[in-house]
DSSP file (Angstrom, degrees, kcal/mol; ACC not computed):
  #  RESIDUE AA STRUCTURE BP1 BP2  ACC     N-H-->O    O-->H-N    N-H-->O    O-->H-N    TCO  KAPPA ALPHA  PHI   PSI    X-CA   Y-CA   Z-CA
    1    1 A M     >        0   0    0      0, 0.0     4,-2.0     0, 0.0     5,-0.1   0.000 360.0 360.0 360.0 -35.2   41.6  -12.4   10.8
    2    2 A G  H  >  +     0   0    0      1,-0.2     4,-2.3     2,-0.2     5,-0.1   0.853 360.0  47.6 -62.4 -40.2   38.8  -12.4    8.4
    3    3 A L  H  > S+     0   0    0      2,-0.2     4,-2.6     1,-0.2    -1,-0.2   0.911 113.0  49.8 -76.4 -39.5   37.5  -15.7    9.2
    4    4 A L  H  > S+     0   0    0      1,-0.2     4,-1.4     2,-0.2    -2,-0.2   0.866 109.9  52.5 -65.4 -33.8   37.7  -14.9   13.0
    5    5 A R  H  X S+     0   0    0     -4,-2.0     4,-1.9     2,-0.2    -2,-0.2   0.917 109.1  48.7 -51.1 -56.5   35.9  -11.7   12.4
    6    6 A E  H  X S+     0   0    0     -4,-2.3     4,-0.9     1,-0.2    -2,-0.2   0.904 111.4  50.1 -57.9 -48.3   33.1  -13.5   10.6
    7    7 A L  H  < S+     0   0    0     -4,-2.6    -1,-0.2     1,-0.2    -2,-0.2   0.822 110.6  47.5 -65.3 -27.7   32.8  -16.1   13.3
    8    8 A L  H  < S+     0   0    0     -4,-1.4    -1,-0.2     1,-0.2    -2,-0.2   0.869 116.1  46.4 -77.7 -34.8   32.6  -13.5   16.1
    9    9 A L  H >< S+     0   0    0     -4,-1.9     3,-1.9     1,-0.2     4,-0.3   0.577  86.2  97.6 -83.7  -8.2   29.9  -11.5   14.0
   10   10 A L  G >< S+     0   0    0     -4,-0.9     3,-1.8     1,-0.3    -1,-0.2   0.864  75.8  56.3 -51.5 -41.5   27.9  -14.8   13.2
   11   11 A P  G 3  S+     0   0    0      0, 0.0    -1,-0.3     0, 0.0     4,-0.2   0.738 109.6  48.0 -69.9 -14.8   25.3  -14.3   16.0
   12   12 A V  G <> S+     0   0    0     -3,-1.9     4,-2.2     1,-0.2     3,-0.3   0.297  80.4 102.3 -99.6   9.7   24.4  -10.9   14.5
   13   13 A A  H <> S+     0   0    0     -3,-1.8     4,-2.5    -4,-0.3     5,-0.2   0.860  76.5  56.0 -61.8 -34.8   24.1  -12.1   10.9
   14   14 A P  H  > S+     0   0    0      0, 0.0     4,-2.6     0, 0.0    -1,-0.2   0.880 108.5  48.7 -65.3 -33.7   20.2  -12.1   11.0
   15   15 A L  H  > S+     0   0    0     -3,-0.3     4,-3.2     2,-0.2    -2,-0.2   0.941 111.3  48.6 -71.4 -44.6   20.3   -8.5   12.0
   16   16 A R  H  X S+     0   0    0     -4,-2.2     4,-1.9     1,-0.2    -1,-0.2   0.882 113.0  48.6 -61.3 -39.5   22.7   -7.6    9.2
   17   17 A G  H  X S+     0   0    0     -4,-2.5     4,-2.1     2,-0.2    -2,-0.2   0.922 111.4  49.3 -63.8 -47.2   20.5   -9.5    6.7
   18   18 A T  H  X S+     0   0    0     -4,-2.6     4,-3.0     1,-0.2     5,-0.3   0.931 110.7  51.3 -60.6 -46.1   17.4   -7.7    8.0
   19   19 A G  H  X S+     0   0    0     -4,-3.2     4,-2.2     1,-0.2    -1,-0.2   0.917 109.3  49.9 -55.9 -39.6   19.2   -4.4    7.6
   20   20 A W  H  X S+     0   0    0     -4,-1.9     4,-1.9    -5,-0.2    -1,-0.2   0.895 112.4  46.7 -68.6 -37.8   20.2   -5.1    4.1
   21   21 A V  H  X S+     0   0    0     -4,-2.1     4,-2.3     2,-0.2    -2,-0.2   0.899 109.5  53.5 -64.3 -42.1   16.6   -6.1    3.1
   22   22 A L  H  X S+     0   0    0     -4,-3.0     4,-2.4     2,-0.2    -2,-0.2   0.899 108.8  51.4 -54.3 -44.6   15.2   -3.1    4.8
   23   23 A G  H  X S+     0   0    0     -4,-2.2     4,-3.1    -5,-0.3    -1,-0.2   0.906 109.3  49.1 -57.2 -47.4   17.6   -1.0    2.7
   24   24 A Q  H  X S+     0   0    0     -4,-1.9     4,-1.9     1,-0.2    -1,-0.2   0.881 111.9  47.9 -66.5 -33.4   16.5   -2.7   -0.5
   25   25 A V  H  X S+     0   0    0     -4,-2.3     4,-2.4     2,-0.2    -2,-0.2   0.908 110.5  51.6 -69.0 -38.8   12.9   -2.2    0.3
   26   26 A L  H  X S+     0   0    0     -4,-2.4     4,-2.6     1,-0.2    -2,-0.2   0.944 110.4  50.7 -61.3 -49.2   13.5    1.5    1.1
   27   27 A T  H  X S+     0   0    0     -4,-3.1     4,-2.2     1,-0.2    -1,-0.2   0.875 111.2  45.8 -54.0 -43.8   15.3    1.9   -2.3
   28   28 A E  H  X S+     0   0    0     -4,-1.9     4,-2.2     2,-0.2     5,-0.2   0.894 112.5  51.3 -72.9 -38.3   12.5    0.4   -4.3
   29   29 A A  H  X S+     0   0    0     -4,-2.4     4,-2.9     1,-0.2    -2,-0.2   0.947 111.8  46.7 -67.6 -44.7    9.9    2.5   -2.4
   30   30 A E  H  X S+     0   0    0     -4,-2.6     4,-2.4     2,-0.2    -1,-0.2   0.932 111.8  51.8 -60.2 -45.5   11.8    5.8   -3.1
   31   31 A R  H  X S+     0   0    0     -4,-2.2     4,-0.5     1,-0.2    -1,-0.2   0.886 114.0  42.7 -61.9 -38.5   12.2    4.7   -6.8
   32   32 A Q  H >< S+     0   0    0     -4,-2.2     3,-0.6     2,-0.2    -1,-0.2   0.884 114.7  52.3 -73.0 -37.9    8.4    4.1   -7.1
   33   33 A Y  H 3< S+     0   0    0     -4,-2.9    -2,-0.2     1,-0.3    -1,-0.2   0.900 115.8  37.4 -67.5 -37.7    7.6    7.3   -5.2
   34   34 A Y  H 3< S+     0   0    0     -4,-2.4    -1,-0.3    -5,-0.2    -2,-0.2   0.452  83.4 130.5 -96.2  -0.2    9.6    9.5   -7.2
   35   35 A D    <X  -     0   0    0     -3,-0.6     4,-2.3    -4,-0.5     3,-0.2  -0.343  55.2-142.1 -54.9 119.9    8.9    7.8  -10.6
   36   36 A P  H  > S+     0   0    0      0, 0.0     4,-2.7     0, 0.0     5,-0.2   0.894  99.3  54.5 -61.2 -37.6    7.9   10.6  -13.0
   37   37 A A  H  > S+     0   0    0      2,-0.2     4,-1.9     1,-0.2     5,-0.1   0.893 109.2  48.2 -64.1 -35.6    5.3    8.4  -14.7
   38   38 A A  H  > S+     0   0    0     -3,-0.2     4,-2.4     2,-0.2     3,-0.3   0.972 112.3  49.7 -64.6 -51.6    3.6    7.7  -11.3
   39   39 A V  H  X S+     0   0    0     -4,-2.3     4,-2.0     1,-0.3    -2,-0.2   0.888 109.9  48.7 -57.4 -43.4    3.6   11.3  -10.5
   40   40 A Q  H  X S+     0   0    0     -4,-2.7     4,-2.2     2,-0.2    -1,-0.3   0.862 110.7  52.4 -67.1 -34.1    2.1   12.3  -13.8
   41   41 A R  H  X S+     0   0    0     -4,-1.9     4,-2.3    -3,-0.3    -2,-0.2   0.885 108.9  50.5 -64.9 -35.6   -0.6    9.6  -13.3
   42   42 A E  H  X S+     0   0    0     -4,-2.4     4,-2.0     2,-0.2    -2,-0.2   0.855 110.4  48.6 -70.5 -37.7   -1.3   11.1  -10.0
   43   43 A L  H  X S+     0   0    0     -4,-2.0     4,-1.8    -5,-0.2    -2,-0.2   0.923 110.1  52.0 -72.6 -40.9   -1.6   14.7  -11.4
   44   44 A A  H  X S+     0   0    0     -4,-2.2     4,-2.2     1,-0.2    -2,-0.2   0.876 112.3  46.4 -61.9 -40.5   -3.9   13.5  -14.1
   45   45 A D  H  X S+     0   0    0     -4,-2.3     4,-1.8     2,-0.2    -1,-0.2   0.867 110.7  51.7 -63.0 -36.7   -6.1   11.8  -11.4
   46   46 A L  H  X S+     0   0    0     -4,-2.0     4,-1.0     2,-0.2    -2,-0.2   0.814 108.8  50.5 -69.1 -34.7   -6.0   14.9   -9.4
   47   47 A S  H  X S+     0   0    0     -4,-1.8     4,-2.4     2,-0.2     3,-0.4   0.904 110.4  51.1 -69.8 -42.8   -7.1   16.9  -12.4
   48   48 A R  H  X S+     0   0    0     -4,-2.2     4,-1.6     1,-0.2    -2,-0.2   0.864 107.5  52.0 -60.1 -37.6  -10.0   14.5  -13.0
   49   49 A R  H  <>S+     0   0    0     -4,-1.8     5,-1.4     2,-0.2     6,-1.2   0.712 109.4  48.8 -80.4 -16.7  -11.2   14.7   -9.5
   50   50 A L  H ><5S+     0   0    0     -4,-1.0     3,-1.3    -3,-0.4    -2,-0.2   0.856 111.9  50.1 -76.4 -41.3  -11.3   18.6   -9.5
   51   51 A D  H 3<5S+     0   0    0     -4,-2.4    -2,-0.2     1,-0.2    -3,-0.1   0.887 110.9  49.1 -65.2 -32.2  -13.2   18.5  -12.8
   52   52 A A  T 3<5S-     0   0    0     -4,-1.6    -1,-0.2    -5,-0.2    -2,-0.2   0.458 114.9-117.1 -88.6   5.5  -15.6   16.0  -11.3
   53   53 A G  T < 5S+     0   0    0     -3,-1.3    -3,-0.2     2,-0.2    -2,-0.1   0.535  78.1 126.9  78.2   5.4  -16.1   18.2   -8.1
   54   54 A E  S   <S+     0   0    0     -5,-1.4     2,-0.3    -6,-0.2    -4,-0.2   0.789  76.9  19.0 -63.4 -34.5  -14.7   15.6   -5.9
   55   55 A I  S    S-     0   0    0     -6,-1.2    -2,-0.2    -9,-0.1     2,-0.1  -0.928  84.1-115.4-133.7 156.8  -12.2   18.0   -4.4
   56   56 A D     >  -     0   0    0     -2,-0.3     4,-2.4     1,-0.1     5,-0.1  -0.336  33.6 -98.0 -92.0 175.0  -12.0   21.9   -4.3
   57   57 A E  H  > S+     0   0    0      1,-0.2     4,-3.0     2,-0.2     5,-0.2   0.893 120.6  53.2 -59.1 -48.6   -9.6   24.2   -5.8
   58   58 A E  H  > S+     0   0    0      2,-0.2     4,-2.1     1,-0.2    -1,-0.2   0.900 111.2  45.4 -55.1 -46.4   -7.6   24.7   -2.5
   59   59 A E  H  > S+     0   0    0      2,-0.2     4,-2.8     1,-0.2     5,-0.3   0.921 112.1  53.2 -67.6 -40.1   -7.1   20.9   -2.1
   60   60 A F  H  X S+     0   0    0     -4,-2.4     4,-3.0     1,-0.2     5,-0.2   0.967 111.2  45.4 -62.2 -51.0   -6.2   20.6   -5.7
   61   61 A D  H  X S+     0   0    0     -4,-3.0     4,-1.7     1,-0.2    -1,-0.2   0.861 112.9  50.7 -61.6 -37.2   -3.4   23.4   -5.4
   62   62 A R  H  X S+     0   0    0     -4,-2.1     4,-1.6     2,-0.2    -1,-0.2   0.941 114.9  41.1 -63.5 -51.5   -2.1   21.9   -2.3
   63   63 A R  H  X S+     0   0    0     -4,-2.8     4,-2.2     1,-0.2    -2,-0.2   0.855 112.8  55.2 -67.7 -35.0   -1.8   18.4   -3.8
   64   64 A E  H  X S+     0   0    0     -4,-3.0     4,-2.8    -5,-0.3    -1,-0.2   0.910 107.1  50.0 -65.5 -40.4   -0.4   19.7   -7.1
   65   65 A D  H  X S+     0   0    0     -4,-1.7     4,-1.8    -5,-0.2    -1,-0.2   0.860 111.2  49.7 -61.9 -39.3    2.3   21.5   -5.3
   66   66 A E  H  X S+     0   0    0     -4,-1.6     4,-2.1     2,-0.2    -2,-0.2   0.926 113.0  46.2 -67.6 -46.2    3.1   18.3   -3.4
   67   67 A L  H  X S+     0   0    0     -4,-2.2     4,-1.9     2,-0.2    -2,-0.2   0.901 111.2  50.7 -61.8 -46.4    3.2   16.3   -6.6
   68   68 A L  H  X S+     0   0    0     -4,-2.8     4,-1.5     2,-0.2    -1,-0.2   0.857 108.5  54.0 -58.2 -38.8    5.4   18.9   -8.5
   69   69 A D  H  X S+     0   0    0     -4,-1.8     4,-2.2    -5,-0.2     3,-0.3   0.931 108.6  48.9 -62.3 -49.5    7.8   18.9   -5.5
   70   70 A R  H  < S+     0   0    0     -4,-2.1    -2,-0.2     1,-0.2    -1,-0.2   0.857 109.1  52.8 -63.0 -36.0    8.1   15.1   -5.9
   71   71 A L  H  < S+     0   0    0     -4,-1.9     4,-0.3     1,-0.2    -1,-0.2   0.817 115.6  40.1 -71.0 -30.6    8.7   15.4   -9.6
   72   72 A Q  H >X S+     0   0    0     -4,-1.5     4,-1.8    -3,-0.3     3,-1.1   0.786  93.0  84.5 -85.3 -30.3   11.5   17.9   -9.0
   73   73 A A  H 3X S+     0   0    0     -4,-2.2     4,-1.5     1,-0.3    -2,-0.2   0.785  89.3  49.6 -51.6 -44.6   13.1   16.2   -6.0
   74   74 A P  H 3> S+     0   0    0      0, 0.0     4,-1.0     0, 0.0    -1,-0.3   0.786 110.3  50.7 -62.2 -29.5   15.3   13.7   -8.0
   75   75 A Q  H <> S+     0   0    0     -3,-1.1     4,-1.5    -4,-0.3     3,-0.2   0.878 108.9  51.0 -74.1 -40.7   16.6   16.4  -10.3
   76   76 A A  H  X S+     0   0    0     -4,-1.8     4,-0.7     1,-0.2    -1,-0.2   0.847 109.4  51.8 -63.7 -38.2   17.6   18.6   -7.2
   77   77 A Q  H  < S+     0   0    0     -4,-1.5    -1,-0.2     1,-0.2    -2,-0.2   0.773 106.0  54.9 -77.3 -21.9   19.5   15.7   -5.6
   78   78 A Q  H  < S+     0   0    0     -4,-1.0    -1,-0.2    -3,-0.2    -2,-0.2   0.893 104.8  51.9 -70.5 -42.6   21.4   15.1   -8.9
   79   79 A T  H  <        0   0    0     -4,-1.5    -1,-0.2     1,-0.2    -2,-0.2   0.697 360.0 360.0 -71.9 -18.2   22.7   18.7   -9.1
   80   80 A Q     <        0   0    0     -4,-0.7    -1,-0.2     0, 0.0    -2,-0.1   0.495 360.0 360.0 -80.1 360.0   24.0   18.5   -5.5
């Protein structure tokens, strides 16, 4: 039965493989996006840009809130 199933599904094998690859890419992208070291680097860069006058206080506060949410998101998922 397993062999017959595989033979019948053979034409869609490239789609299944593509789906697996996309899942792996998504997993890695999320890992990098929520990586605490990356978020901390972005926070430091944001602070530097504020000090250099490249952005205003309002922009800084908005971006800082976004980055802090990213930093806390994996912790919130673990508690659920």
